[in-house]
Backbone as JSON, one array per atom type, in Angstrom:
{
  "sequence": "XXXXXXXXXXXXXXXXXXXXXXXXXXXXXXXXXXXXXXXXXXXXXXXXXXXXXXXXXXXXXXXXXXXXXXXXXXXXXXXXXXXXXXXXXXXXXXXXXXXXXXXXXXXXXXXXXXXXXX",
  "N": [[-4.9, -30.41, 39.3], [-2.8, -29.65, 41.91], [-1.23, -30.93, 44.8], [-1.09, -32.5, 48.08], [-0.78, -35.96, 48.76], [-1.75, -38.45, 51.03], [-1.04, -41.67, 52.11], [-1.39, -44.77, 50.24], [-1.35, -44.53, 46.86], [-2.3, -44.92, 43.43], [-1.25, -43.12, 40.9], [-2.34, -41.54, 38.03], [-2.44, -39.91, 34.78], [-4.89, -38.5, 34.65], [-6.29, -39.17, 36.93], [-6.32, -40.42, 40.33], [-6.0, -43.33, 42.28], [-6.94, -44.64, 45.32], [-5.14, -47.1, 46.93], [-4.82, -48.43, 49.3], [-6.26, -48.31, 52.42], [-5.94, -46.09, 55.27], [-6.54, -43.03, 53.38], [-5.61, -39.76, 52.18], [-6.19, -36.49, 50.87], [-4.8, -33.34, 50.57], [-4.74, -29.8, 50.28], [-3.99, -26.31, 49.67], [-6.26, -23.66, 49.01], [-7.94, -20.96, 47.3], [-10.85, -19.83, 47.01], [-14.42, -19.46, 46.77], [-16.01, -21.78, 46.57], [-15.37, -25.33, 46.65], [-14.91, -28.03, 44.64], [-14.87, -31.51, 43.8], [-14.36, -34.15, 41.5], [-15.48, -37.29, 42.05], [-15.43, -40.85, 42.3], [-16.97, -43.86, 43.28], [-15.61, -47.11, 44.18], [-16.2, -49.85, 41.91], [-17.16, -52.06, 43.21], [-18.64, -51.36, 45.42], [-21.57, -49.69, 46.74], [-21.76, -47.43, 48.22], [-19.69, -44.97, 49.57], [-17.85, -43.63, 52.09], [-16.65, -40.43, 53.27], [-14.68, -37.83, 54.86], [-14.42, -34.37, 55.32], [-12.21, -31.62, 56.05], [-11.57, -28.27, 57.06], [-9.05, -26.07, 57.33], [-8.0, -27.76, 59.3], [-10.11, -28.37, 60.98], [-13.63, -29.22, 61.49], [-15.85, -28.43, 58.77], [-18.08, -26.92, 59.36], [-20.29, -24.17, 59.05], [-19.34, -23.69, 56.53], [-19.55, -25.91, 54.95], [-20.12, -27.91, 51.99], [-22.82, -28.79, 49.68], [-22.72, -31.52, 49.51], [-21.79, -32.67, 51.83], [-22.02, -32.79, 55.44], [-22.15, -30.45, 58.27], [-20.28, -31.51, 60.02], [-18.5, -32.53, 58.28], [-18.88, -35.01, 57.15], [-19.64, -37.19, 54.45], [-21.01, -38.89, 51.54], [-20.17, -40.93, 48.79], [-21.84, -41.93, 46.03], [-22.08, -42.28, 43.33], [-20.24, -41.72, 40.24], [-19.43, -38.38, 39.91], [-19.42, -34.73, 40.06], [-18.7, -33.35, 43.19], [-19.79, -31.02, 45.57], [-17.89, -29.81, 48.03], [-17.04, -27.78, 49.73], [-18.44, -24.66, 50.57], [-17.9, -21.58, 51.08], [-18.95, -19.12, 53.42], [-19.39, -15.68, 53.02], [-16.49, -13.71, 52.03], [-14.06, -15.15, 49.8], [-11.1, -16.79, 50.89], [-7.68, -17.67, 51.69], [-7.37, -21.07, 52.39], [-6.95, -24.26, 54.04], [-7.66, -27.33, 52.75], [-8.81, -30.6, 53.44], [-9.44, -33.98, 52.69], [-10.49, -37.09, 53.78], [-10.32, -40.56, 53.25], [-11.55, -43.69, 54.17], [-11.71, -46.19, 53.14], [-10.3, -48.4, 50.64], [-9.59, -47.96, 47.07], [-10.89, -45.7, 46.02], [-11.6, -43.23, 43.54], [-10.51, -40.24, 42.79], [-10.74, -37.61, 40.42], [-8.55, -35.66, 38.37], [-8.71, -32.16, 38.62], [-9.15, -29.37, 36.62], [-10.27, -26.98, 37.08], [-9.7, -25.33, 39.17], [-7.05, -23.54, 40.68], [-4.59, -24.59, 42.88], [-2.43, -24.44, 45.71], [0.13, -26.59, 46.75], [0.2, -28.77, 49.62], [2.45, -30.4, 51.57], [2.91, -33.64, 53.03]],
  "CA": [[-4.84, -30.17, 40.73], [-1.57, -30.01, 42.61], [-1.54, -31.08, 46.2], [-0.43, -33.58, 48.8], [-1.51, -37.21, 48.97], [-1.31, -39.27, 52.15], [-1.48, -43.05, 51.92], [-0.89, -45.48, 49.06], [-2.15, -44.14, 45.71], [-1.84, -45.17, 42.07], [-1.51, -41.83, 40.28], [-2.27, -41.51, 36.57], [-2.49, -38.58, 34.17], [-6.18, -37.84, 34.89], [-6.92, -39.6, 38.18], [-5.53, -41.12, 41.34], [-6.84, -44.35, 42.91], [-6.46, -45.07, 46.62], [-4.88, -48.53, 46.88], [-4.8, -49.0, 50.64], [-6.83, -47.37, 53.4], [-6.66, -44.86, 54.95], [-5.9, -42.13, 52.43], [-5.97, -38.36, 52.37], [-5.75, -35.47, 49.93], [-4.81, -32.03, 51.22], [-4.15, -28.71, 49.52], [-4.45, -24.96, 49.97], [-7.06, -23.1, 47.92], [-8.5, -19.63, 47.5], [-12.08, -19.67, 46.24], [-15.6, -19.63, 47.62], [-16.45, -23.17, 46.51], [-14.4, -26.35, 46.3], [-15.56, -29.21, 44.07], [-14.02, -32.59, 43.32], [-15.03, -35.24, 40.82], [-15.17, -38.51, 42.79], [-16.14, -42.05, 41.86], [-16.79, -44.98, 44.2], [-15.18, -48.36, 43.54], [-17.31, -50.58, 41.29], [-17.6, -53.15, 44.09], [-19.45, -50.85, 46.54], [-22.59, -48.73, 46.33], [-21.67, -46.26, 49.11], [-18.31, -44.75, 49.98], [-17.86, -42.52, 53.03], [-15.48, -39.57, 53.38], [-14.79, -36.73, 55.82], [-13.62, -33.22, 54.94], [-11.83, -30.64, 57.07], [-11.18, -26.96, 56.59], [-8.08, -25.54, 58.28], [-7.79, -28.73, 60.36], [-11.32, -28.55, 61.8], [-14.82, -29.49, 60.68], [-16.18, -27.31, 57.89], [-19.13, -26.1, 59.98], [-21.17, -23.45, 58.13], [-18.72, -23.63, 55.21], [-19.65, -27.2, 54.25], [-20.83, -27.9, 50.71], [-24.1, -29.5, 49.67], [-22.5, -32.97, 49.51], [-21.35, -33.14, 53.15], [-22.68, -32.05, 56.51], [-21.3, -29.52, 59.02], [-19.19, -32.29, 60.61], [-17.61, -32.93, 57.19], [-19.19, -36.37, 56.68], [-20.36, -37.27, 53.2], [-21.06, -40.2, 50.89], [-20.04, -41.0, 47.33], [-22.72, -43.0, 45.55], [-21.92, -42.41, 41.89], [-19.23, -40.81, 39.7], [-19.95, -37.05, 39.59], [-18.77, -33.64, 40.78], [-19.23, -33.15, 44.54], [-19.48, -29.73, 46.19], [-17.42, -30.15, 49.37], [-16.93, -26.55, 50.51], [-19.09, -23.43, 50.09], [-17.59, -20.63, 52.14], [-19.81, -17.97, 53.66], [-18.59, -14.46, 52.96], [-15.43, -13.6, 51.03], [-13.09, -16.23, 49.64], [-9.79, -16.52, 51.49], [-6.8, -18.83, 51.66], [-7.76, -22.09, 53.35], [-6.4, -25.59, 53.87], [-8.7, -28.34, 52.56], [-8.4, -31.99, 53.58], [-10.48, -34.99, 52.58], [-9.96, -38.38, 54.21], [-11.05, -41.74, 52.81], [-11.21, -44.79, 55.07], [-11.75, -47.43, 52.37], [-9.46, -48.32, 49.44], [-10.11, -47.99, 45.71], [-11.62, -44.51, 45.61], [-10.98, -42.63, 42.36], [-10.72, -38.82, 42.53], [-10.22, -37.22, 39.12], [-7.83, -34.4, 38.35], [-9.57, -31.03, 38.31], [-8.45, -28.23, 36.03], [-11.13, -25.81, 37.26], [-9.22, -24.48, 40.26], [-5.62, -23.61, 40.94], [-4.35, -24.74, 44.31], [-1.03, -24.6, 46.11], [0.24, -27.89, 47.41], [0.61, -28.95, 51.0], [3.13, -31.68, 51.65], [2.84, -34.38, 54.29]],
  "C": [[-3.46, -30.54, 41.23], [-1.91, -30.11, 44.08], [-0.8, -32.24, 46.82], [-1.35, -34.77, 48.98], [-0.91, -37.92, 50.18], [-1.87, -40.66, 51.98], [-0.88, -43.63, 50.66], [-1.84, -45.23, 47.9], [-1.5, -44.62, 44.43], [-2.24, -43.92, 41.29], [-1.31, -41.92, 38.78], [-2.36, -40.08, 36.08], [-3.77, -37.81, 34.53], [-6.85, -38.24, 36.2], [-5.9, -40.23, 39.11], [-6.47, -42.1, 42.04], [-6.19, -44.76, 44.23], [-6.34, -46.59, 46.63], [-5.03, -49.2, 48.24], [-5.29, -47.96, 51.63], [-5.91, -47.23, 54.61], [-5.89, -44.03, 53.93], [-6.43, -40.72, 52.6], [-5.46, -37.54, 51.2], [-5.84, -34.14, 50.68], [-4.17, -31.0, 50.3], [-4.72, -27.38, 49.98], [-5.23, -24.47, 48.75], [-7.54, -21.71, 48.3], [-9.68, -19.47, 46.54], [-13.25, -19.85, 47.19], [-16.0, -21.08, 47.71], [-15.28, -24.09, 46.19], [-15.18, -27.59, 45.86], [-14.51, -30.24, 43.72], [-14.9, -33.59, 42.59], [-14.55, -36.52, 41.47], [-16.01, -39.66, 42.26], [-15.91, -43.16, 42.87], [-16.22, -46.18, 43.45], [-16.4, -49.09, 42.97], [-17.9, -51.64, 42.2], [-18.47, -52.68, 45.25], [-20.47, -49.84, 46.03], [-22.55, -47.44, 47.15], [-20.25, -46.16, 49.62], [-18.26, -43.5, 50.85], [-16.55, -41.73, 53.01], [-15.74, -38.53, 54.47], [-13.89, -35.61, 55.35], [-13.34, -32.33, 56.14], [-11.41, -29.36, 56.37], [-10.29, -26.35, 57.66], [-7.93, -26.44, 59.51], [-8.98, -29.0, 61.25], [-12.5, -28.9, 60.89], [-15.19, -28.24, 59.88], [-17.25, -26.4, 58.47], [-20.03, -25.48, 58.94], [-20.63, -23.42, 56.7], [-18.76, -24.96, 54.47], [-20.43, -27.04, 52.95], [-22.11, -28.7, 50.79], [-23.93, -31.02, 49.77], [-21.85, -33.49, 50.78], [-22.04, -32.29, 54.21], [-21.68, -31.16, 57.26], [-20.14, -30.22, 59.71], [-18.21, -32.78, 59.56], [-17.89, -34.3, 56.62], [-20.0, -36.31, 55.39], [-20.26, -38.66, 52.6], [-20.94, -40.05, 49.39], [-20.86, -42.19, 46.88], [-22.57, -43.26, 44.06], [-20.83, -41.47, 41.41], [-19.89, -39.48, 39.32], [-19.12, -36.0, 40.31], [-19.48, -33.42, 42.11], [-18.82, -31.77, 45.04], [-19.14, -30.01, 47.66], [-17.32, -28.94, 50.28], [-17.7, -25.44, 49.79], [-18.93, -22.41, 51.2], [-18.63, -19.51, 52.22], [-18.91, -16.73, 53.62], [-17.53, -14.52, 51.88], [-14.54, -14.84, 50.98], [-11.78, -15.81, 50.3], [-8.96, -17.79, 51.43], [-7.17, -19.8, 52.76], [-7.01, -23.38, 53.05], [-7.56, -26.58, 53.83], [-8.09, -29.72, 52.74], [-9.63, -32.87, 53.39], [-9.84, -36.33, 52.9], [-10.91, -39.49, 53.78], [-10.61, -42.91, 53.67], [-11.21, -46.14, 54.36], [-10.88, -47.3, 51.13], [-10.28, -48.22, 48.17], [-11.02, -46.82, 45.34], [-10.87, -43.87, 44.45], [-11.35, -41.15, 42.24], [-10.07, -38.45, 41.2], [-9.54, -35.87, 39.22], [-8.78, -33.29, 37.93], [-8.73, -29.9, 37.73], [-9.22, -26.94, 36.29], [-10.65, -24.88, 38.37], [-7.72, -24.64, 40.41], [-5.43, -23.68, 42.45], [-2.85, -24.85, 44.54], [-0.92, -25.85, 46.94], [0.62, -27.77, 48.88], [1.23, -30.32, 51.07], [2.92, -32.3, 53.02], [4.22, -34.71, 54.76]]
}
């Protein structure tokens, strides 16, 4: 995954760990669905996030792991469906914001995205 990170991150070959809240990941994509593999810190059982699509709430285009307002929870390491667009796929800007430190998103090789810089 290429893209823009906002906040303080420790970036490795296969993952990035948010070191200091808040943090954000943003990138452009062109596909119907957008998935990310996310893992909560070992010290918490619930980790909240919020997603946006083109700078606004995802609305009808939200995935199964967040609501129309973009709010979702990470409870275990797994792949999360964050966006499921209705109709044809088109170029969109995806953003996910984390308010707590130590989240670990893993690099995804399943989708090509163009980066957005902060």
